[in-house]
C-alpha positions in Angstrom: -16.6 23.2 6.0 -14.9 20.5 8.1 -11.7 22.6 7.9 -13.4 25.5 9.6 -15.0 23.2 12.2 -11.7 21.8 13.1 -10.0 25.2 13.2 -12.8 26.4 15.5 -12.4 23.4 17.7 -8.7 24.1 18.0 -9.3 27.8 18.9 -11.8 26.8 21.6 -9.3 24.3 23.0 -6.7 27.0 23.0 -9.0 29.4 24.9 -10.0 26.8 27.4 -6.4 26.0 28.1 -5.4 29.6 28.5 -3.5 29.6 25.2 -1.5 26.5 26.0 -2.1 24.7 22.7 1.2 24.7 20.8 1.3 26.7 17.6 2.9 23.7 15.9 -0.1 21.6 16.7 -2.4 24.1 15.2 -0.3 24.5 12.1 0.0 20.7 11.6 -3.8 20.4 11.8 -4.3 23.2 9.3 -1.7 21.6 6.9 -3.4 18.2 7.1 -6.9 19.6 6.8 -5.9 21.6 3.7 -4.4 18.5 2.1 -6.2 16.6 -0.6 -4.3 13.3 -0.1 -5.6 10.5 2.1 -3.9 7.5 3.7 -6.0 4.3 3.5 -4.9 1.6 5.9 -6.2 -1.9 6.5 -7.0 -2.6 2.9 -7.9 -6.2 1.9 -5.0 -8.0 0.0 -7.2 -8.2 -3.1 -7.6 -4.4 -3.4 -6.0 -2.9 -6.5 -5.8 0.7 -7.8 -9.0 0.4 -9.7 -11.2 -0.9 -6.8 -9.6 1.7 -4.4 -10.6 4.5 -6.8 -14.1 3.1 -7.2 -14.6 2.9 -3.5 -13.6 6.5 -2.9 -15.0 8.2 -6.1 -18.4 8.9 -4.6 -16.9 11.9 -2.6 -15.4 13.9 -5.4 -13.0 13.7 -8.3 -10.2 11.2 -7.5 -7.0 12.3 -9.2 -5.0 9.2 -8.2 -5.7 6.0 -6.2 -2.7 3.8 -5.5 -2.3 0.6 -3.5 1.3 0.2 -2.3 2.8 -3.0 -3.4 5.7 -5.0 -1.9 8.7 -4.7 -4.3 9.9 -8.3 -3.8 6.6 -10.2 -3.7 4.4 -8.0 -5.8 1.6 -8.3 -3.2 -0.3 -5.5 -1.6 1.2 -4.1 1.6 -2.4 -3.4 2.9 -2.4 0.3 2.5 -2.7 3.0 -0.2 -3.3 6.6 -1.0 -6.2 8.5 -2.6 -5.7 12.0 -4.0 -8.7 14.3 -4.7 -9.0 17.5 -6.7 -10.0 19.4 -3.6 -9.4 19.4 0.1 -13.2 19.5 0.7 -13.7 16.2 -1.2 -10.8 14.6 0.8 -12.3 15.8 4.1 -15.7 14.4 3.1 -14.2 11.1 2.1 -12.2 10.9 5.3 -15.2 11.5 7.5 -17.4 9.1 5.6 -15.0 6.2 5.0 -13.0 6.0 8.2 -13.9 2.7 9.9 -16.1 1.6 7.0 -16.0 -1.9 5.5 -14.2 -2.4 2.2 -13.8 -5.9 0.9 -14.6 -7.5 4.3 -12.2 -5.3 6.3 -12.7 -2.0 8.2 -10.3 0.6 6.7 -8.6 3.4 8.5 -8.7 6.7 6.6 -6.6 9.8 7.6 -5.0 12.7 6.0 -1.6 11.7 4.5 1.4 13.3 6.1 4.5 14.2 4.1 7.5 12.3 5.1 10.5 14.5 5.6 13.6 12.8 4.4 17.1 14.3 4.4 18.6 14.5 0.9 20.5 11.3 -0.1 24.1 11.6 -0.9 26.0 9.4 -3.2 28.7 9.0 -0.6 26.5 7.9 2.3 28.0 4.4 2.3 31.5 5.3 1.1 34.2 3.9 3.4 37.1 5.3 1.5 38.4 2.1 0.0 35.7 1.4 -2.7 35.7 -2.3 -1.7 39.4 -2.9 -2.5 41.8 -4.3 0.1 44.7 -2.0 0.9 
């Protein structure tokens, strides 16, 4: 339902601006709204995967809840991701939880965006000498 409300809002905005809303903007909104993965920012340092899942499980079936940890220290980086079995559940959770308190902190909840990364090549750092002096 939230998906159709957002789509209707974009269509009204497009009409009011005489069709000036870029198609890319509309497509990005549709992509995000059809997603079932949420970004959760502002997490308390004590939050782990289990408590994150518990906090978001009231809005639908949580497929995965993951707090992102620092590789070097092993501490939480203060954000995580929650994936639902449906985009409707994700939309409901996003609306209900954005700005709500979790463990003493107000969390930010938004639809996760895929990062586009160019493919890595094994030769990215290759200088031609393999570390040997010529």
